[in-house]
N, C-alpha and C positions, 0 to 999 in steps of 0.2 A: 643871270639865274636861265636856266632852261628846263624847263617840264614838259612829259610827254606819257601816253600811257596806254595800253593794250589789253586787248581782251582776248580769249581762243575758249572755242568751245571744249578741247583735249579730244581724246580718243574714245573715250566711252562715253559721253553723254551725251543723250541727241539735243537738248537743250540748252543754252546760255543763261544763265541762271547768275551770274554777276553783273554789275554796273560797274559805273565810275566815272567821274567826271573831276575836273583842277579850272580854276580861275586865279587867270596872273591878275594882279591888286597894282598890278603898279608899281616902279621903284625895285624892282627886285622880290616884292612881297606874293602871297599866291596862298590857296588854300585847294587840298587834294583831299580827294577822299574816295573812299572801296566800298562795295557793299557787296557781299555773296548770302546769294537768297536761299530758302527753302518751303516747299511748302506743296509739294507734286508736282507734274506738267506742265501747271500754268501757275500756280502762286508763288514760285522762287521766282523766277524773273519780273513777274508784276509787283511783287515788294519790292527786289531793289531798286527797279526803275522808279517806282512810289517813293521810296524812301529818297532815293539819288533827288526827286525833280523836288520835294518839299527843302532836304536840304539848301540846298543851290537857288530857290525861290528868296529862304530865309537872308543867307550869303549877300544874293543880289539885293535884297531891300538893305540889309545892313550898309552893303555901300552905298548905296545911294543917300542913306541916312548921317553918313560920314562915319568909317572906320576910327578912326581917329578917338571920338566918344566913345569908343564900347570897349568893354573889360573883354578882350579876348578869350578867356576861361568863359566864362561865362555865357557870350556870345555861341561859341560850341557845342555848351550844352544846351540851351535856348533850343537851338538848329536840328541836333539828335532828338529830344524831345517833340517834335515839331515833327521831325520825319516819321518818329514811334506813333505820335497822330493820326497823322495821314495814312502808316499802312494799316494801324490797328481799326481802323475806322471801314477803310475800305472792305478787309475781311470782315467785318458782321453785317455791312449793306452788303455784299455779294456770297452769296451760300456756297458758291463753288471754290470759292478761297479763303474758307474760315480757317485757320490756323495756323495761315504763311506767317513768315517772319524774313528776317534778315541781322547778319552783323552790318557792324558801320566801325569803317578807323578811320581818323581824321588830322591833316596836320595841318594846321596853318598859323603863318606865319608874318609879323605885321611890324614895324616900326620897330625893330626887337626884340618884340614878346614873338616866340614859340610857344605852341602850348599842343598838345596831341590826345583825342578823344576817342575811347572807341566801347565797343559792346559787343562782345562775341569773339572768335578766334582769328579773326582776319588780322595781319599783322602790321605792323610799322620797323623800318631799322634804319638806321642812320651811319653810314664811311666814315669816320674822318678824315681818311688820308691815310691812315694806316690800318684800324680794324674796325668790324661792325661790330653796334652795338646793339640789341634789341630794345628796342623803346616800348613793348606793350606785352602784356602777360595774356594769354589766353585766359580769357572766362567761360572753362572747360571742367569735364571730371578730370581730366588725366593729372589738370593743371593741381587741380586740388590735392591730389596724390601725391602728387612730385611734394608740392609746399606742406604735406603734412610726412612724410619721409618712407611713402608706402612706396614710391617710383622712384626710379631713377630716370633723369630725361630721356637716356639711350633704349628705357625698359620703354618709355611712353609712346615711342616712335612705331613699337607694332601691336600696342595695346588695343583692346575689341572694345575699347571705349573712348577710342581717339575720339572718334566724331561728335561727341554729344558733350555741347556746350550750355552752361549754364546760364547766362543771360542772352535773350533774343531782341531783336529791337521788332514791335507789330506784336508779338504776340500777347500784350498786357495794356491797359490804358497805358498802363505808366514803365518806367525802365530805369535802372539806377545804369549812370553815364560814369566812367571812371575821367576823369582829365587830369593834366599834370603839365608841371611847365617843362622844357626841354632845351638845352642847349646845341645850338647850330651854327655850323659858321661854312665860306669858302674858303677853301676851294672842297666841302664836303657833298656827299651825294645823299638824299632820301631814298628810301622805296616803301609804298607801302602794297600788301601784295594780299592778296585771297589765298584758304588754306589749298588752293589745286597748286600753287607754287610752291608755299614753305613745308608740303609733304612731300613732295616733291627732290627738293633742293635742299639741304642744311644748311646751317649759319657761314659753316665753313663755304662750302660752295660758293653762297650767296656774297660773301666777302669776296671770294676768285673773282668774281664777274664785275663787282663792284669798284673792284683794284681796277679794272680795265680803262685805259683812255678812250672810250669814246662818249656817244653822244644817246644822249637818254634814249632817242626812238631806236637807236643800235642795239643797246641794254636790254629793252623790254621784247627786241624782235628773239638775241641771244636767250634770255631766261625762257622764254616760252617756249624757243623750238625744244630746250634743253628735256626742262619740266615732261614734253611729249616724248621726247627718245628715251626716258625714263618710265612712260607705261601711259600717261597724259588722263590718268584716274576721274579728275574731275574737270570743272572749268577751270581755266587758268588767267589772271587778272594782276598784271603790274604797272605802275606808275612811277616813273622814278623822275627827281628834281636833282638836278646839277646844280649846286647853287652858285 
């Protein structure tokens, strides 16, 4: 297992409000997380960095207490709730940060158990060696319209409400977290990303990149370069895991 991540400010934004982290847990086990902050010039990056720090702290504590004794699904949900509390508490205590929030997407694999958890529209994909599978469904207005048959996937790409999400970490004292088991295996690849990547590259585009016989570091570089070449309209973050 090889894991690598990279983030880039893009071509339009003045600051980078994305953040990411990953932890290698030994024996091919790992946890990776991506956040995309929102909330003004300062608030967005504070939200994402605060969420990442709180999330990683809980993963570290769980590792020290022996992950073998933990239910991975419950652990991820617990970690995201602690991240939500950290962001929300800071927004309450610092008026300049009031209303800040962030998306979050995370995948954890440990001793044959693999789970994904997310809030918002940051995404995760799995490439099984033949095709790409999107592991997350956006918590967004346009996704709800797609689900209700009001929009096609193609129409949603340019809808004016495309960036309006329906679940955000840190805006309220509690948050609904979507958690699900996933099946992943070598020699597949995982991709976690912010919408600065998925808005610039289609699922088919991402599949073509993940098909390449390249190390995760090179893939992250290539993905971000392509997103910037297509406009770089937002911050861009990618974490790639080669299983």
